[in-house]
N, C-alpha and C positions, 0 to 999 in steps of 0.2 A: 472459484470459489464463489459463492453466493453473495448478496451484497451484504447477508448480516453475520458473514462471517470472517475471514480473517483476508485484505488484499493484498498482497507482496508489494508489489512497485509504492503503494505508499507508507506499510509499513518501513521497509529502507528509510525513508525520508524520518521515519519520528526513530529508529533506531538509529540514526547514524545521528539525530541532535543526543539521544540518549549517553553517548560512546564518547565525545564530544569530551567530556570530564574528564575519562580516561585517556583519551591521544594523548592531552591537553600536557597531564602529566607523565605519561612515558617520554613525548616530544619533549620537557623541559628538561629530566632528567639524562636524557642521552646525548644529548646539544652540550651537556658539561662534559660525555668523558670521549668527547668523537678527537680522533686524531685524523691524520692525515695518508696515503697511503694503503687503507682497506676496501675493502667492495663490499656497500650498505644493503643490508639484507633488506625484504620486501616487511611493508608495512603490517600488513594480513598474508599471513599463509594459507594462500587458498584449494591447494592440495586438503590440508588437513581438514578447512572444512566441510569439502569437498567428503572426505574419507568418513568424519565425527556424523556428517548428516546422511548420508550414507547407511551408516549402521543403526543411527536411532529410527528412521524411517521406518525400517524392516521392510523393504519392500518387496524381498523373498519372499515373505508368507502374504500380496496382494496384489497376486498375476489381474487381469486381465481376461476374463471369459471373453471369447469371440468378437477379436479388433472390428473384424469387416463387420460384423454386423452391426457393432457398436458408430465407429465412423459414420456411415448412411443413414443411422437410424439423429446422429447430433448432426450428419447438412441438414438435411430432411426438415429436423427443428427451427436452424438455423436459415431456412427456406421460407417454412411458413410465420417466422417472428417479424422476418422483418418486414411485410407490407404492412401488418396489423401496428406495428410501434411507429413508422410509418406514415399510415392513416392519424392516428390518434396523435403524433407528435405535430405534423401537415410540413415534415419536411423529410432528405429523398437521402441518401447514403450514394455520396458520387460513384462507387462501387459495391458492389456487391461483397459480403466478406465471403475468402472463397478459404484463406488459409484454419483448415480445422481440423484439433489435432487432438487425438484420443491416447491420455497417457499413462501409464505407471505411476508410482512415485520416485523411481530414479528416472525416469525420464523426466516428470517433473523439476525434478533438480536437476539435474543438467544443463537445464535450460534456465535452471534462477538464477544459478551457482555465476553465470554468464552475466546476468542481467546483474546482479547485485556486486559482482568484481566491476562493472561500468562502473554501478551508482558510486565507488568508494572508490573509484580515478583521480579523481581532482586531489583526493587528502590525500593517496598513494602519489601524486605526483607530486607533490606541493614537499612532503616528507624525505624523498629522492631527492628532489631538487637541494633541500637544502642538507644531503651528506645522508641521510638516513642513521642510522645505530654503528657510526664507524668506534674504532677505537676499542680495545681489546673488550675491556666489563660492557662497555656499550653492542658489541657484535655479539655478544653471552645474552645481556636482559632481549636483545633484540631480538634475538631468536628464537628464545624463551614466552617472551613476548606475543611474537608474533604467533607464532604455536597454540598459543592460550586465546587470542581475538580469534585466531582461527575454529579453534574449538567453539570460541562462545557461539561466533554466526553457523557455525554448522549444524552444532546444537537445537539453535533458536529453528531453522531449516527442517533440522526433521521433525521436528517435533510439527509444524507447519506442514510439511508433507504428509504426514498422517489425519491432516484433518481440511483441507483447500481441499474444494470442492470445482471450481469454477475457476478463470479468471479470463481478463479480457487485455492482453500485453501490449501495449502498444508503442513498444520498441520505442522509452522517452528518449534515453539515451542513443541511440543510432547515430551514425555521421549524417544518413541525412531519414528523412521523414518517409514511412511507407506504412501503408495501411499494417494494422495491427495482427492479434492469431489468438485467439478461440483456441485453452486446454479445458480439458478437460479431464481430470482425475476419475478416472473411471471405479477403482478398486474402494476410494472414499465415498465415491457417489452411488454404489453399488449399497455398499455396507449400511450408512445411512439408511437410503430408501428402504432397504430390507428391514434394520431396528428399530424403523417410526411405524411399518408397515403402509407406506404409501405406494400410490402406483409408477409404475413402471415407466409407462411413458409417461405421465403429469409433472410426476415430478424434474425428470432430464428436464423435458421441454421449462419450468418452475425456471428452472438451474438456468434455463439457456435467454429467456425474458431477460434477467437481469443483464446478462454478461451481454446481449445484443443495446439492452441501452447505453452500455458504455460506449459502445464502437461510435453509435449515432452520436456524444456526446463528445468523444474528438473528433470524428469522421467530418460526419457536419458542419465541424465549426473548426477549420483547422486555426485559427487563431489560440484555442484552448492549449493543445498539444504546444507550443512556442510559446504561451505564456505557462503555462507549466513548470518546461524547462527553465526559462527564466527565475524563476521562483527558487528552482533549486540549483541553481549558480550564484543566488546571491545567498543563497546561505549555503554553501561550499566556501564562497569567497569570506565571509564573515567567521564562518571554523577554521580557515587556516589562517587568516590575521591574527584571530586569539591564540592557534597555536604557535604561533611565531613572534609572539607577544612574549613578554616578559614573564616570570613566575605569580606575579602579585595578579592576574588576569585568573588562574588556577586559582590562587588563596582567593577570592574577590568572588569564583565561582561558588566553592565550597561555604563563604557564608550566605553567599542569595540563600542556598540549600538548605544550613539552619535554620536560617527566618525568615524559610517560608512553611517548617516545621506548624502544621496544625492554621494556614491560612487558606487552605480549601482547596488549596490549588495540586494540579501535576507536579509531583518533583520534577519532572523534565521543564515544564513550565519555570518551574523556582531557579532553577539554572540558567537561563539563558538574560543574557543581556537586553538591556531598551530597546536597538538596534536589530538580533537575533527575536525578540520578542515579535516586532512589529512586521518581519519578515512568516515567524511562524504564524500569526493567525491567520496570514492570509490565505496562505496555505491550509491549514487545517479551516478557514470557510469553504476555498476550493472543495478540497476533498467534501467536506460537509454537506457539499451542494450536488459535485458529483453520486455521492454514493445514496444520497435522500432522494435525488433525480430517479437514480435509475431502479431505489422503490419502489415510489411513485409508479411509476410507471411497467414496471411487475406486477404489481396488486392491483393498477387499472383495466390491463390488457388482460394479465391473468386471470379474473376475478369473470371476463366475461369470456375464457377460452375453455377453462378445464373446472369443469364439474366437479371434484374436490378439491379446489383451494382451498376453500377454509379447512378442510383437516387437514392440509401441507402446513400451511398456516402457526394451525394450533399447534402443531408436533411439535413441530421446529421450537415453537416460543416456546415449549415443554422444554423439550433436550436443551435450551440453551441457560433456562436457571438450574441446570443442576450441574455446572460445571463445577470441579475436584478444586482441593484448596490448590492444587499445582497449576490446573488451568490460571484460578485467577491470581496468582503471586506471580505470574510469569506473565502475565496479561499487562501485571498492573510496572512489573521490572523496564517490559520492552516499552510499556508504550499503545501497546495495543488494547487495552481500554477506553485510548481517548478514540479509538477505530469505531469502535461501539457507539459511544458518545456523538460518535459524527452521524453515523447510520443514522440514529436517532430523531437528533439535532434539526440534522440536514433533510431529514424526512416528513417531522414534520414541519418547519416552512415549507415545502411544498407541497404541501398537502392542505396546512393555510391560503395562500398564494393560488390558490388552483381554484378551491373552496368561495374566495371571495369573490375572484378577476376572470377564471378559467384558464386554460390548459395555456392556449397561444400569452397569455399575460405573463407567466410564470417563463414562459421559452422568451419574452427579453432577453432572463439573464446571460445569455448565448450571445446575444447580439456584438456585443464587444466587450471588453476587461473589466469597463469602467462601471458598467452595469450589474456583474456580480455584489456577491451581496458581503457586508462585513460581517466577522463574527457577531457583532450586536445588533445586527438587522435578522441572521439567521436563528438567535435565541428572539424576536422579536418583528415578525415581520410586516408587520404594519406602518414600521420604520421605512420598506426596503418600497414597500408598495406606494407609500406617502414621495418618496425620491424619484419613483421610474413616471409615476404624476406630472410633477414637478416640471417633466422633459419635453412631456408632448407641451 
């Protein structure tokens, strides 16, 4: 998908935070209906998630026309993009991106169901380790709620499958660090390109530029992958600890949610403990930088490369303003609206730093974890610039 749309791997982290309250309530109930000698049922019914997602995606109605041609087309665009981005950033990839996939919606879903189950695995392992839904009533409720959670996750994935354009999958949760893969969901790309009346090749190259910038962010600076994984591990540990604690934590979470009404904060932010909020802010800052940096590079290179660049930007922006009430509701409930804020804030940060000090100075964010901007610095780039100056 483009930087201005949904990025699943970061969406998964936000969704996990948003569902923490439901997991905690369920765990609190089921630990009180537990008995020995019964087989625990999994926390999430992933087959239910898969089937729900496939039904909602309407993948049968969106086939790929001329897959082999599109695969060769995207491969050429990746090859074209890499040296241009490398020249602009002044950094090289350790090896070319070679895993390029042209997917229909079903294929994209199958790949991401696996990624999503890996994302939730630490929570599920904690749940299983502590007994799961044992007991007659517990098993009954566990089966129902497991399917319900599967339906909820599948519904969201099915919604995304109709909208995602491109994705750089960096296999963040795999056992071994490997180079990422580029996914192009061709039926969705073709639909948007035709609806907006855009150039076939230039619109696809525009998408490729953004996703290829993500390859540079994670592959040219290997510590970024490890740092991101550490943040997720910390997040999982805090959620697991909260789920294992007494029911008072659930009550406290609900109190924080009610107190946050009218505060201007997102509901996800209001339910977090101070410890969770600290990790959440670090994740937000990193994701804002990743997406904002991607948008900046896409724009900087795209303006020089694509004759219809301004037309693409204008028509995509107009399309985003025409979201339905259902879209807005889903964005708010799942935290996807936070992703849009990340794109905007992160891009504004990078643009401001580059305008003031140039792209090489902005590239200092990737030198080491200590150089990453905080959320306060994302909102006020001058703070980050002053901090970097003090380090010289």
